[in-house]
N, C-alpha and C positions, 0 to 999 in steps of 0.2 A: 566502441566495441564493446560487443556482450562477451561476458565470458560464460561457460555452458558449466553444469554443474551436475555430476553427475549421482546417480538415485542412494552410492552409499555415502557421498560426502554429506547429501541432504540428509539421509538418516543420521550420520554423524553429527553434524548440525543439531537435528532437533532432538538428538539423545541428551546432549552436551546442554541447550536450552532447558529441556525436561527440566534435567536434576539441579540445573543453576536455581529454577521455581524451586525446586520440591528444597532444596537446603532454606533458600527464601522465605518461606512457609514455614517451617520447623523453625528455622529464629525467630522469629514473631512469635510463635507458640511459646518454643522454651521460656522466651523475655517477659511470657503474658501478655501480648498485645493482639488476641483473637482479632480483632476488628480488621488489622490492616494483614493476618494470615487472610480473612473471610475476604477483602477485599480485592485480594490476588486471585483466588480462586475463583469467585465472581469474573473478574476480568478474563480468563483464561476460559471459561465458561460462555461469556461473551463471545470471544475471537472466534471458539470452536462453533458457533453459530453462526457467525460471518464467511467463515468458510466453507462451510455447509453450504449455504447457499451460495456462495460465488461457485463451489462446483455443478452449481445444479442450473445456471447461466447458459450455462454452452461454451464459452471461453476459452479451452484449455491451455490455450500460448499464455493465453494475460492473466490467467490464473497461475500457472506455472511461475511468472515471474512476478505477479505480487506475490506468491507464497516461497519466494527464495529471495529474493529483494532486498533484505535487511543482513544475509549470508552473503552474498554477491558484492555489495558495497557496502564496506565496511564505513563507517561513519556517517549513515543514512538509518533510518528507524520510521522505518513506517507502519501504521497502524490502518488497517484494511476495513472499511466499513459495506456489509453489501445488502441491503433493502431488497436492492433489484429483485425482479420476477423474474427476468427473460431479457435478452438482447443481442443488437443485433450481428450474428454467428458470420455474416461475412468482414466483417468488420475486426476480427481475432487478433492476426497478426497483424493489422493496423495499429490497433491500441496495444499492441504490447512496445512495435515500433517505436510511437509516442511517447510511451515510459521511460524505452529504453536513452533516448534521447535526452527527454527532461532528466535523468541524472548525472548523462553525459556533459551537459548546458550547467546541472546546478553544481556538479564538481568544479567545476571550474572558478566555481565563484565561492567556494568555502575555503577558509586557511587547514593547514593539515591538522590545526589542532580542537577547530568548530564541529558539533555531531549536526546533522540536520532532519530534526523532527517533522513530520508529517504525517495528517489524513488523507489517505483517497477511501472515497465512495464512491460507490455503484448507485445509481437510482434508474426506477425504469418506469415508463407511464404507458400507457396504449401507440403513442405516438413517436415517443424519442428514449432514446440512451443516452443517462451522461453519467461520467468518470470528471469525479473533479479532486484535485489534489488543492489541500489544505495547507498552508506554513506561517511559521512562525516569520518576522520578517518581510522588508520591502525590498522584493526581487522583481522591482519594474524593468532592468535593462537585462531579465534573464530570454536568453533567446528560446522561440518558442517555436516545436518542428509543425508547421503545417503542413494537415494532409487532407487530400480530397476526400469527399464525403462526408468529413467534420465542419460542425462551427465550432472553432477555439476562442474562448473570450478569458484576459485574462484581468482580474482587479486587483489591486492597490493599495492598502493604507499606509500607515504611519508603520505600522507594530505588526502586518499580515498578509499575507496572498495569497489569492484563491486561481488555479487556473481549473477551466471548465473544458471539455470536451464531450460535443454530443454530436450524436450519429441517429437519423432515423429510422424507426423500425423500420423494417420490410412490411410492402402492401400499403 
């Protein structure tokens, strides 16, 4: 079941995360670890670039889900990469529903002390749009929501899992 998050809660989470990152940068600078501080800054600059691209592809429901998931689901840590230039906007609610079902299914497989780290990458071509979830571990028995209009595939190896959801572009 989806937990809603208010604008005020989002801002509170963002402010908290921002202050934590500033403290981490300051600590690294105080310890003379300039390269570590610069790496944190580069990481946040790159994340901001991907968030900007995500805002431009026209999936507001999916965008909101991706930007708030780490706050809504304690124990989950998603990094979002968005080199996509466009998306099939008619599937926005379906992408969000797919992501929500993925987390609900994954929650059932995690122990209370286990964290989930994953990368969600959104890519596009002239013909299709793909959202790929990559995570460590073999999640072969993870239930995946089948959605009309999507081609879903799951590839598992001994130490990693990739789930891809592909939709055709309009036209």
